[in-house]
N, C-alpha and C positions, 0 to 999 in steps of 0.2 A: 552524206545522207545515211551511209551505211552504218557509221558509228552509233548515232542515236537508235537506229532501228535494232541493231544487234544488242545494244545495251539494254533496250526495253525487253528484248526476248530473254535475256540472261538476268533480268532484274531479281529473280529469286535465288540466283546462285550466291554462294557465300564467297567472300574474298579469300584468296590464298594467304598462307602465313606470311609474316613479314620476312624480307630478305630470302624469299623462296625463289629458286631458279627452275625454269622449265614449265611454269604454269602459264605464262603469257606468250602469245604468238608474236613473233617479230620477223623481220626480214633476215635473209642470210647475211652473215658478216656484220650484223647490226651491232652497235655499241650499247643499245638499250637492253637491259635485262628485266626491267620493271617500269611501268609507267609512274609518273609523278603522282603525289597524293592530292593535288588540287583537282577540283571537280571529280571526285573519286568514283562517283556513280558511273561515269563513262568508262572507267576502267574494266567494267564487266564485259565490254564489247570485245576485248582481246584475251579473255580467259579461255583456255583450251578445256573443253569439257570431256572430250574423248579423242585422244591423239589419232587413233586408227581411223575414225570417221571424219574428223575435222581437218586433218593435214593430209594434202596430196603427196605423192611420192617425190615430187620436186620441191617439197617444203612449203609451198604455198597453201593458202586455204582452199579447201575443197569447194566451199560455197562462201563467197565474200559477203553475202548477206546474213551469214550465221557466225562468221568469225572475222575479226578485223586484226591488223597488226598494231603494235604499240605505236609505230610511227603515225598511223592514221589517227589514233586517239589523241596523241600529242599535237598533231596539226590542228585538229578541231579545237582543242583546248586553247591553243595559241590564238586562233581566229576569235573565239568567243571572248577571250580575255581583253582583246584590243578594241572590241566594238564599242564599249562606252567611250573610250578616248577618241576613237574615230568619229563618233557622233558630234563630238565638241568642235571638230573642224568645219561642220556644215555651216554654222553661223557666219564664219568669216568669208565663206564663198558667197553667202547671201549678201553680205555688205559690199563685196566687190562687184557683184552683179548689178549694182544700181547706176550703171553708166549712162542709161537713157535719161535719167533725171539730171545728171550732171551735164549732159549735152544741152538740155533745155536751159539750165542756168547759164552756161557759157554763151549760148545764143543771145541772151538778154543782157549780157555785159560787154564792156569795151575790151576787145581782145587785141588791140593794137600794142605792139611793142616798139614800133617806130611809126613815123607819119605815113609810110608807104607799105608797111607789112603788118599783117595781123594773123594770129594763130588760128587756124581752122577750129571750129568748135569741137569737131570729132577727134582732134589730135591731142586734146588735153590728157587723154589716157596715157600718152607717151611718158608723162611724168611718173606714172606708176611703174612702168617698165624701167625707166632710167634709174629711179631710186632702188628698185630691186636689184638691177645689175651692179650699181655702184656699191651697194652694201655687200653683196656676195664677194666681189673683188676685194674690198677692204677687209672683210672678215677673214678670208682665206689667206690673203697675201700681206696684210699689215697688222691687223689686230691681234690674231692668234700668235704669230711669230714674236711680236713685241711682248705680249703678255707672258709667253713661255720663257722669253729671255729674262724678263724681270723676276719671274717666280723661280726660275732655275729648274723647272720641270715642265712637261707638256701641260698646256692648258686648253680646255675645250669645253664649251657649253653643252650641257646634256640635251638630248633630243626633246624631252618633256619640258625642260626650262625654256627652250626656244619656242615650243608650241605655245606655252603660256604667255610668253613675251608677245608673240604674234597676236593672240587673242586680245591682250590688253591694248596693243596699238591699234587694232581694228576697232575696238570700242572707242578709243580716243578719236579715230578718223570720223566716226559717226557723230560724236560730240561737236567736233569742229565743223562738220558739214551742216549740222543743225544751227550752230551760231551764225556761220556765214550766210546761210539762206535766210535766217531771220533778219539779219542786217540788210541783205539785198531786197527782200520783200517790203520792209519798212521804207526803204529809200524809193521803191517803185511807187508805193502809195503816196509818199510825199511829193513826188514829181508828177502825180496825176495819171499814172499808167495802169491803174487798177484794172480797167477794161481793155487794155491794149497789151496782149501777151507778146506781141512782136516788137515792142519798143526796146531800144538799146539804152541802158542806164548809163549815166556818167559814173561808172564804178568799174574798176580794173578787173578783169577776169583772172588776174594773178592771185586774187583772193582764193581761188579754187585750188591752187597749186598745193598748199599744205596738206589738204585732205587726200589728195592723189598720192603725195609722197608718203604719208602714214599708211595708206593702203598698200603701197609698194613695199615698205619696210615690214608691215604685217604679213604679207604673203612671203617675203623672203625668209622671215623667222619660221612662220607656221608651216608652210607648204614643204619646205626643205626639211624642217624638223619632223613632220609627219612621215615623209618618205624614209628618212633615215631610221626613224623609230620602227616602221614596219619591217624594213629589211633586217634590223638587228634583232628583233623579237621573233621573227618567223624562222622556221628551218629553211635551209637552201632550197628544199623541194617546193616551197611556197613562194618563190621569188615572183612568179607571175601574178599571184594574188596581191602581194605587197605592192606591185607596180600598179595594179587596177584599183586599189582601194581609194586613193586620192581622187581619181577621176570619178569614181562612183559617188564620192561625197559631193563633188561639184555637180553631178547630175541630179542628186537628191536635193541639193541647195537650189537649183533652178526651179524645181517643182515647188518647193516650200516658198521661195520668193514670190512666185505668181500667187500662191494661196494667201500669203500675208498681204500682198498688195490688193487682192480682190476683197479680202476681209476689211482692210482700212477703208477702201473705196465705199463698200457697202455700208459700214457702220457710220462713217463720217458724213455720208449724204442723206441720212434719215431725216425725215421732217422737212424735206425740200431744200436742205442746206447745201451750200457748195462743198463738193467733196474736197478732202485734203490733197488728193492727187489729181485735181482737175486738169483739163487740157490747158486751161489758162493758168500758168504758173504764178501770176501775181494774185489771182483770186484764191488759188488753192493754199494749202498750208503744208508745203513740202518740208518745212522745218519741223512740224509736229511729227511727220512720217519719219524723219531722221532721228527724233528723239525716241520714237518707239524702237527703232533698230538699236539705238544706243542702249536702252533699257534691256532689250532682249540679249544683247551682247554682254552686258554686265551679269545678268543671270547666268548666261552661258559660261562666263569666266568662273563664277563660283562653282557651277556644275563641273568645270574642268578640274578645279582644285580638289573637289571631293573625289572625282574619278582617279586623279593622279595619286592621291593619298591612298585610295583603296587598291589601286594597281600594285603599289609597292615599288621596290627598286627594279630597274631595268635589268636585262641580262648582264651579268658581270663577266668580264673577260680577263683572263690572265695575260698580262703583256710583259714583255721584256723591253725595258727602256735603256737606250744607250746614246751616248753622245760622241760622234765621230769627228767633232771639231767643226762640222758644217751645220750643226743643229741637232735637235733631238729626233731619234727615230724609234718607232714602236713596232714590235713584232708580236703578233697574236700567237699565244702558245695553246690555249685550250679554253673551253667554256665551262663555267661553274653553274651548278643548279640543275643538272640533268643526271639522272642515275645512269651511269655508264660503266662499262667494263674497263679495267686496267687504267683508270684515271684517278688521280688524287684530287 
């Protein structure tokens, strides 16, 4: 909050000459000599107006609400820059939070896998977790090493690419959910169960497994990609914020999921009609509700592509790559893109 307040106070100040040293306030032993040019207006928050009045004897700002450090300015810029991409992850959390409807579907279907055992309706979510775990293991221990060996150099999917793949898979999960529910509902009506929400259809609940698996893969790509993206783009001093952003997105998603459900319920029940999300799953149109989520997911995917393009390349890192006979190893040497002392 100090950065925008101080930037507003200093809004009439002129910017120092380019490549000038000593005009900007920074921490002791800082590598920064000047802030980056992006969101340039915020740079006025760290301009030193009067060194004798603004700087305390220990080198800190006399009043932090009148002068900020370059580090504070850059941290705020990093946060503002990722917010659009962060917001694209909200939709995938909305899709994953539809477990209560999938529970109703499972209850109305044949869950037997043998004559004496049936999967509990509330346990179908395990397919999401299993898919996530299997993919993470295969990705780290099989796919990447094999691809690196074939290419002859280290291979790794970028964080933004994984986020985009996750959003696409989440959209496909909603499409599959809508198709399966449409088939299930038509079968319930044909068998005369329109008014009997507790009837068990002669239809295997294994039809629900593909959508759970797609949700698991979507979360494996997007959630892990998001977390890696935040950690790589934020300074080390913002590690706690990087860790909290994904959880914040899930919290916002839960609120929006409730708002979407309430809006669908209210609009679809106008004129005395049966709500699409009726308590009677056979009378309702849960398939239409899934189609709405699929459409919103498609729009969100397009929004992600625009945000990803506008964001530009991620932080580039200089790496030393070597092969010691046991596989490729990477050693990070420095970071490109920051105006720092004594770095090329």
